[in-house]
C-alpha positions as a Markdown table, in Angstrom:
| # | Residue | x | y | z |
|---|---|---|---|---|
| 1 | Met | 0.1 | 0.3 | -0.4 |
| 2 | Thr | 0.5 | 3.2 | -1.0 |
| 3 | Ser | 2.0 | 6.1 | 1.7 |
| 4 | Tyr | -0.7 | 9.1 | 0.8 |
| 5 | Thr | 0.4 | 13.0 | 2.8 |
| 6 | Trp | -2.6 | 15.3 | 3.6 |
| 7 | Asp | -2.7 | 17.8 | 0.0 |
| 8 | Glu | -4.9 | 21.0 | 1.3 |
| 9 | Asp | -5.2 | 21.8 | -2.3 |
| 10 | Lys | -6.9 | 18.2 | -3.3 |
| 11 | Trp | -10.0 | 17.4 | -3.3 |
| 12 | Ile | -10.5 | 14.6 | -5.5 |
| 13 | Trp | -9.8 | 11.7 | -3.8 |
| 14 | Asp | -9.6 | 7.9 | -3.5 |
| 15 | Lys | -11.2 | 6.1 | -0.6 |
| 16 | Asp | -7.9 | 4.1 | 0.5 |
| 17 | Gln | -6.3 | 8.0 | 0.6 |
| 18 | Val | -9.2 | 9.0 | 2.9 |
| 19 | Asp | -8.7 | 6.0 | 4.6 |
| 20 | Ala | -4.7 | 6.9 | 5.0 |
| 21 | Val | -5.0 | 9.9 | 5.8 |
| 22 | Asn | -7.0 | 9.7 | 8.6 |
| 23 | Lys | -4.9 | 6.8 | 10.5 |
| 24 | Met | -2.6 | 10.0 | 11.0 |
| 25 | Arg | -4.5 | 12.6 | 12.0 |
| 26 | Glu | -6.2 | 12.0 | 15.4 |
| 27 | Asn | -10.6 | 11.5 | 16.1 |
| 28 | Lys | -11.8 | 14.7 | 15.9 |
| 29 | Asp | -9.5 | 15.9 | 12.2 |
| 30 | Val | -10.7 | 12.8 | 10.8 |
| 31 | Phe | -12.6 | 13.5 | 7.8 |
| 32 | Arg | -15.3 | 11.9 | 6.6 |
| 33 | Pro | -16.4 | 12.5 | 2.9 |
| 34 | Val | -20.3 | 12.4 | 1.7 |
| 35 | Val | -20.9 | 9.0 | -0.6 |
| 36 | Arg | -24.2 | 8.9 | -2.3 |
| 37 | Asn | -23.0 | 5.4 | -3.0 |
| 38 | Pro | -20.8 | 3.9 | -0.2 |
| 39 | Trp | -18.7 | 0.8 | -3.4 |
| 40 | Ile | -17.0 | 4.2 | -5.3 |
| 41 | Thr | -14.3 | 4.3 | -3.9 |
| 42 | Lys | -13.0 | 5.9 | -7.1 |
| 43 | Gly | -12.7 | 9.6 | -7.8 |
| 44 | Phe | -15.4 | 10.8 | -5.1 |
| 45 | Arg | -14.7 | 15.0 | -4.1 |
| 46 | Ala | -14.2 | 15.6 | -0.6 |
| 47 | His | -12.9 | 17.8 | 1.5 |
| 48 | Pro | -13.4 | 19.2 | 5.1 |
| 49 | Lys | -13.6 | 22.5 | 3.3 |
| 50 | Leu | -15.6 | 21.7 | 0.1 |
| 51 | Gly | -17.1 | 24.5 | -1.2 |
| 52 | Tyr | -19.0 | 25.9 | -4.1 |
| 53 | Cys | -16.8 | 26.7 | -6.1 |
| 54 | Lys | -14.9 | 23.2 | -5.7 |
| 55 | Cys | -17.6 | 21.5 | -6.9 |
| 56 | Leu | -18.1 | 23.6 | -9.7 |
| 57 | Leu | -15.3 | 23.2 | -10.8 |
| 58 | Ser | -15.2 | 19.4 | -10.1 |
| 59 | Leu | -17.6 | 19.8 | -13.3 |
| 60 | Phe | -14.2 | 20.0 | -16.1 |
| 61 | Arg | -12.4 | 17.5 | -13.4 |
| 62 | Pro | -12.8 | 13.8 | -15.3 |
| 63 | Asp | -10.8 | 11.6 | -13.1 |
| 64 | Cys | -14.5 | 12.8 | -10.4 |
| 65 | Asn | -16.1 | 9.3 | -10.8 |
| 66 | Glu | -19.6 | 11.5 | -11.9 |
| 67 | Phe | -18.0 | 13.0 | -14.4 |
| 68 | Leu | -19.5 | 11.8 | -17.1 |
| 69 | Ala | -23.4 | 12.0 | -15.2 |
| 70 | Ile | -23.1 | 15.1 | -14.4 |
| 71 | Trp | -22.4 | 16.6 | -17.9 |
| 72 | Leu | -24.8 | 14.2 | -19.4 |
| 73 | Tyr | -27.9 | 15.5 | -17.0 |
| 74 | Leu | -26.3 | 19.3 | -17.7 |
| 75 | Val | -26.4 | 17.7 | -22.0 |
| 76 | Phe | -30.4 | 16.2 | -22.2 |
| 77 | Ala | -31.4 | 19.2 | -19.1 |
| 78 | Ala | -30.5 | 22.3 | -21.7 |
| 79 | Tyr | -31.9 | 20.5 | -24.3 |
| 80 | Phe | -35.6 | 19.8 | -22.9 |
| 81 | Trp | -35.2 | 23.9 | -21.6 |
| 82 | Val | -34.6 | 24.5 | -25.5 |
| 83 | Glu | -37.7 | 22.7 | -26.1 |
| 84 | Thr | -39.6 | 24.2 | -23.5 |
| 85 | Ala | -38.8 | 27.7 | -25.2 |
| 86 | Leu | -40.3 | 26.6 | -28.3 |
| 87 | Ile | -43.2 | 24.7 | -27.3 |
| 88 | Met | -44.2 | 28.1 | -25.4 |
| 89 | Ala | -43.1 | 30.3 | -28.9 |
| 90 | Arg | -45.6 | 27.8 | -31.0 |
| 91 | Val | -42.8 | 27.2 | -34.0 |
| 92 | Lys | -44.0 | 25.2 | -36.9 |
| 93 | Val | -42.1 | 22.8 | -36.5 |
| 94 | Phe | -43.7 | 20.6 | -34.0 |
| 95 | Asp | -46.8 | 19.4 | -35.9 |
| 96 | Phe | -49.5 | 19.4 | -33.4 |
| 97 | Asn | -53.0 | 19.3 | -34.5 |
| 98 | Asn | -55.4 | 20.7 | -31.6 |
| 99 | Glu | -54.7 | 23.5 | -28.9 |
| 100 | Trp | -54.5 | 21.5 | -26.2 |
| 101 | Asp | -51.6 | 19.0 | -27.3 |
| 102 | Trp | -49.2 | 22.6 | -27.4 |
| 103 | His | -50.7 | 22.6 | -23.8 |
| 104 | Phe | -49.8 | 19.1 | -22.5 |
| 105 | Met | -46.5 | 18.4 | -24.5 |
| 106 | Phe | -45.1 | 22.0 | -22.6 |
| 107 | Ile | -46.0 | 20.1 | -19.3 |
| 108 | Ala | -44.8 | 17.5 | -20.9 |
| 109 | Thr | -41.2 | 18.8 | -22.1 |
| 110 | Phe | -41.4 | 21.5 | -18.5 |
| 111 | Cys | -41.4 | 18.7 | -15.8 |
| 112 | Ile | -38.6 | 16.6 | -18.0 |
| 113 | Ala | -36.4 | 20.4 | -18.5 |
| 114 | Val | -36.8 | 20.6 | -14.2 |
| 115 | Ser | -36.0 | 17.3 | -13.2 |
| 116 | Leu | -32.7 | 17.1 | -15.1 |
| 117 | Thr | -31.6 | 19.9 | -13.9 |
| 118 | Ala | -32.9 | 19.3 | -10.4 |
| 119 | Thr | -30.9 | 15.7 | -10.2 |
| 120 | Ala | -27.6 | 18.1 | -12.6 |
| 121 | Ile | -27.7 | 20.8 | -9.6 |
| 122 | Tyr | -28.1 | 16.9 | -6.7 |
| 123 | Leu | -24.7 | 15.7 | -8.9 |
| 124 | Ile | -23.2 | 18.5 | -8.8 |
| 125 | Phe | -23.9 | 19.9 | -5.2 |
| 126 | Tyr | -24.2 | 16.7 | -3.0 |
| 127 | Cys | -21.2 | 16.5 | -2.1 |
| 128 | Lys | -20.3 | 20.0 | -0.5 |
| 129 | Ser | -21.4 | 18.5 | 3.5 |
| 130 | Gln | -23.9 | 15.7 | 4.7 |
| 131 | Glu | -26.4 | 19.0 | 5.6 |
| 132 | Ala | -26.7 | 19.2 | 1.9 |
| 133 | Tyr | -26.6 | 15.8 | 1.2 |
| 134 | Lys | -30.1 | 15.5 | 2.6 |
| 135 | Ala | -31.8 | 19.3 | 1.7 |
| 136 | Leu | -31.2 | 17.7 | -1.9 |
| 137 | Glu | -32.0 | 14.5 | -1.6 |
| 138 | Arg | -35.4 | 15.7 | -0.3 |
| 139 | Val | -35.2 | 17.9 | -3.3 |
| 140 | Asn | -34.4 | 15.3 | -6.2 |
| 141 | Tyr | -36.8 | 12.3 | -4.3 |
């Protein structure tokens, strides 16, 4: 096993690295990362002072285990927000027969866009703290 040292600038960790660093600390100084799935052991975001800025910067860190999932949710959320705007503008790309078709499609597309956006926000910011995790978990349920 490799010996790891604490690096104040590092916020993407593997479980064995966090365990090695925590073994060198006193019990009160041990940091417990917020991990969504306990079986994820590589590339999770963890830092005692993890802020919103570092959470956002992790969007550009491919070594983060949720990098691809976050970007998929962001891209599809953007797509459905554009579709929602096109439906609101009644663009003739859509071949709807009735007035109600516009309303029903707007409701469905808007709900999908909101759901994808909420999940993207959850995936980006849940690791900030245990309180943020619980709050975002309630919203994203």
